[in-house]
FIVO-595261 format. One record per residue (C-alpha): residue in one letter; x, y, z. Coordinates in steps of 0.1 Angstrom, whole numbers, plus 5000, padded with zeros to 4 digits. Last residue first. Example, Ala and Ser with C-alpha at 12.3 -4.5 7.8 and 13.67 -1.06 7.14 Angstrom:
residues 2
s513749895071 a512349555078 
end
This chain:
residues 571
x720008633303 x716608783300 x715908703263 x716508333270 x713608333295 x714308213330 x712107973350 x712907913387 x713807633411 x717607683408 x719607953425 x720508193398 x723107963382 x720407703378 x718107953360 x721108053338 x721707693328 x718007673318 x718407983297 x721307823279 x719307503273 x716407713259 x718807883235 x720407553225 x717007393219 x716207683197 x719307633176 x719007253174 x715407273163 x716507473133 x715107783117 x717408033134 x715108223127 x711508163118 x710508213154 x710207993184 x710408203216 x712808073243 x712407943279 x714807783303 x713407593333 x714907473366 x713107203384 x712807073420 x713106763441 x711706643474 x712206283486 x710206093513 x711705783529 x709805463539 x711105263510 x710105533485 x708005843489 x708006133464 x706506453477 x705906673447 x705207043454 x708507153438 x707306983406 x704007173406 x705707503414 x708207483386 x705507363362 x703307663370 x706207903366 x706807753331 x703007793323 x703008153334 x706208233314 x704708073283 x701608283286 x703708603289 x705808503259 x702908443236 x701508093230 x700307963196 x701807623204 x703607563237 x706407313230 x707507143262 x710906983269 x712106743296 x715506653311 x716106383338 x717606123315 x717106303282 x714506443258 x711306353276 x708506533258 x705506773263 x703606893232 x700807153240 x697307083227 x695706993260 x697307283279 x700207223302 x700407163340 x699006813337 x701706703312 x704406843335 x703006663365 x702506333346 x706106353334 x707306423370 x705406133384 x706905903357 x710406033365 x709905953401 x709005593393 x712205573372 x714305713399 x712905473424 x713705183401 x717105323395 x718105303432 x717105483464 x720405643472 x721905713437 x718705773418 x717205993445 x720506173450 x720606233412 x717206413411 x718206713432 x717106963405 x715306843373 x716107013340 x713207153319 x713707323285 x710507513275 x709807623239 x707307903232 x705307953200 x704208263179 x702408253146 x703308513119 x703408283089 x707108193092 x706308083127 x704307793112 x707407643097 x709207673131 x706307503148 x706507213123 x710207183130 x709507173167 x707006893163 x709706703144 x712206783172 x709706643198 x709406323179 x713206283177 x713506373215 x710906133228 x707206183230 x705806113266 x704805773278 x707005813308 x709205503307 x708805383271 x709505733257 x707505763225 x708805743190 x706705453178 x704505683158 x700705693159 x700405923188 x703106163176 x701406213143 x698006253159 x699406513184 x701006703156 x697906703136 x696006803167 x698307103171 x698007193134 x694207173132 x693607363164 x691407633148 x689507803176 x685807843184 x683708093203 x679908083202 x678008353220 x674408293229 x671008463229 x668508653251 x668608433282 x666608623309 x668508763338 x666709093339 x669809273327 x669609043297 x671608713296 x673908573269 x674408203270 x677808043264 x678907823235 x682407683236 x684507553207 x687507323198 x688407293163 x690007063137 x689407203103 x687607073072 x687107203037 x683707163022 x683607513006 x681107633032 x683307503060 x683007173078 x684307213114 x685706893129 x685506803166 x688006553179 x687806663216 x686807003229 x683107073225 x682007293254 x678507403266 x678107703288 x674907743308 x671207843303 x670307483296 x668207563265 x670407843253 x673607633258 x672007333241 x670907533211 x674407693208 x676307363210 x675707283173 x674706923172 x677306683158 x677206513124 x678806173125 x682406123113 x682905863140 x686305973152 x686406343142 x682806403152 x681006643130 x680507023129 x678407263107 x678507623119 x676707823092 x673507623089 x673707543126 x673707913134 x670207953119 x670508243093 x669608603101 x673208723096 x675108463076 x675008623041 x676208963054 x678808813077 x680508633048 x680508253051 x683708043047 x683307893082 x686907953093 x687508283075 x684108433084 x684608333120 x688008503121 x686408813105 x683908843134 x680308733131 x677108903145 x673408843146 x673208473137 x669908303145 x669708073175 x666208163186 x667508363216 x669708573193 x673108463181 x676708583183 x679508413164 x683108433173 x686108273156 x689408293175 x692208513162 x690808813180 x691709143163 x688409193145 x686609133178 x688709393195 x688309643167 x684609593167 x684309623204 x686309943204 x684110073176 x681009983196 x682310163227 x683110473207 x679610463191 x678010403225 x679910703240 x678910913210 x675310823214 x675410883251 x676811233245 x674211283218 x671411193241 x672711423268 x673111713243 x669611663228 x668212003236 x665012023216 x664212303192 x660612343180 x659012453148 x656912703129 x657512823093 x655713123077 x655413243041 x655412903023 x654712952985 x651312822973 x650713102948 x648113272971 x650613272999 x651312993024 x651112953061 x652112663085 x655412563069 x657512293087 x659812263117 x662012023137 x665312133152 x667311893173 x670012103190 x673211973205 x674712213231 x678012403229 x679812593256 x680612973254 x678613083285 x675813233263 x675312913244 x677112803212 x675012583189 x675612233178 x673612083149 x670811843141 x668211953116 x664911763111 x662711573087 x663711633051 x662311413023 x659011603021 x660811943018 x658812193039 x660112513022 x661512653054 x663112313062 x664612293027 x665912643033 x667712533065 x669312233047 x672512333030 x673212613055 x672812373084 x675112113069 x677712383061 x677612523097 x678012183115 x681812173118 x681912543125 x679612513155 x676612733151 x676613073170 x677513273139 x674513113121 x672113273146 x673713613139 x673413563102 x669813473105 x668813803122 x666313723149 x667913963174 x666813823208 x665114053234 x665813943269 x662913833290 x663913463294 x667613543301 x669713373274 x671613053285 x670912873252 x668412633268 x666712933285 x666213133254 x664312853235 x662512783268 x661013143268 x659913123232 x661613273202 x659813473174 x661813543142 x661713803115 x662513753078 x659613993070 x657913763045 x659513443058 x658013493092 x659913233113 x658413103145 x660512933171 x659412713200 x661912573226 x661612223238 x662912133272 x660411843276 x659012013307 x659112343288 x657012193260 x654512043283 x654212353304 x653712563272 x651112313260 x649212333293 x649412703295 x648212733259 x645312503266 x644412693298 x644513033279 x642312883252 x639812753277 x639813083295 x639413273262 x636513043252 x634913093286 x635213463282 x633613453248 x630813243261 x630213493289 x630313793266 x626613913272 x626314263259 x625014563281 x624314903266 x624115183291 x622515523287 x623215753316 x620816043320 x620416413325 x623616603318 x622416963310 x622917063274 x620217333279 x618317273248 x618816903238 x619216783274 x622216563276 x622616173275 x625916053290 x627415733276 x627915373287 x629115063268 x629414763291 x630614423279 x629314143301 x630713853321 x628113693344 x628813633380 x626713373399 x624213473424 x621313273408 x619713593396 x622913693377 x625213953392 x627114153366 x630814093358 x633014353341 x634314443306 x634814803294 x633515103275 x632915443292 x631715773277 x631216133287 x633916163313 x634616353346 x630916453349 x630516303383 x628116043370 x630515953342 x633415913367 x631015703388 x630915443360 x634615393361 x634715363399 x631915113398 x634014863378 x637014843402 x636314743438 x632814603431 x634114353405 x634014043428 x630714163443 x628914143409 x627814473394 x624014513392 x623914733424 x626014993406 x623015073384 x621115163415 x617615023422 x615015303427 x612415143405 x612814763401 x615214573379 x614214253361 x615413893367 x617513623350 x620313863343 x620213823305 x616413783303 x616014103323 x618614283301 x616814163269 x613414293282 x614514653285 x615614843316 x614515193326 x614915443353 x617615283374 x619215513400 x622915603392 x622815953406 x623016093371 x619715923362 x619715573349 x618915403316 x619215043307 x619714833275 x620414473270 x621014373234 x618414173215 x616214483212 x612514453220 x612314743244 x614514963222 x612414893191 x609114943210 x610315273223 x611415373188 x607915303174 x606215483203 x608215803197 x610715913223 x610616293230 x609316283266 x611015973277 x608615753295 x609815623328 x609715293346 x609315073316 x607014783323 x606714473345 x610014503362 x610214263390 x611714183424 x615214313424 x617614163450 x619214453468 x623014513472 x624514753496 x627015013482 
end
């Protein structure tokens, strides 16, 4: 039907025969829009409220359907036309009328047929029009808000649940179903027992103990964490938060609302981190060396048991303290206090080592010879975020070194300890072995040395022995004891050294001696070495016994072709 723009309506278009003047004034001045049309839909009357609502009045001959906005023309007129055709007597619904500025205006339409009092003939359509634009805007705003929150909740994989305690019924959102593998439109039985049947057996008691506290809004209870079985039989971790939102007249909660979040990935990471942390703790506890970790300001954040034993401080009292208050060191020669290497390591961004004559003063005042290294800890961005201090008790090995250094029992030719001094060191190692410490003994016999001594003379032999002694000493660790125990025989005591470490050092000595090129009187000589190794334990408890084992292993090395190291346990 074509639209026409009404011009004006100065006064009612018709005067109803039986309407009194008072009633006419009431209708014309009513706050609700009113209009009357004949059964053909032509406007006969429109009150002032309708004109104010639409921003214009309606002129005679204008059809009621012309007031409907174009966007609602396909539907709204059909319902009014049913009244005109006599197919219905009443109609009530929402549609959009056209405002004077062309914009749609949401209205509530209530139309009914007015009949002749005598004949009952259908004569007029009486239509009441109510402006519901603000209501519609509020509904749209609410719908938008709900859509936004639903989108946010689903993006965060949070499902919503609503527990009506009065009826013990549950509402579950779409995402609540999806995270459990349930089709979004499937009806879910809200029976609590069926829900609990899906909870992991290990978590069921915890849930049963706390679900009522959640319903009651206990102040000291924040959330439930549990595992729930999904539709495919697997389990997911759920973080369930909720609290009461309605109460009865006596203050008892009657409705609880909350969200469930799938935290399976976070729990997996948490469990992996916990396992990694436990492995780290076990590793640190097993290390014999002391270890202290600090933050970038040099404050203690972690100590292992070995560090507690060496410093005398318990981890609980040390954490948060400046590391220099826990790790007090001084120079073993001058007795002056030394700076803790942690500060220098953090400042320089590189490892700092204290190796010679450093004494650690424990909380009790006891002293230990140590060597230590501080290394910076860097973040993923490369920034120094702290340091790790590792230190080792070398009191025994240094005591042995000092004893040997101040004795007159050194080999005059090579400068190495002689056999008696070595046997004393071996006795100390045997005593230490009774307390669970492990040492290795190497017996070294030179190969092809006699031709040098015979052909080039004893002076050449002595010079070669000096080179060999230096080579052996240089192949060992600083706290190991290397000695000359015979003409061309040497021995090395490897303190606190496992079998694998001893084998590596023995092999290193074999290679180093084989690499020597000794020149004398224009001639170059090459020699080799065969090494026997044994482990120093508390039995047989005599230097002679261990020396015999190492000698036997050395003999086996020579029998196998020379130039190798053989352990006593392998012969």
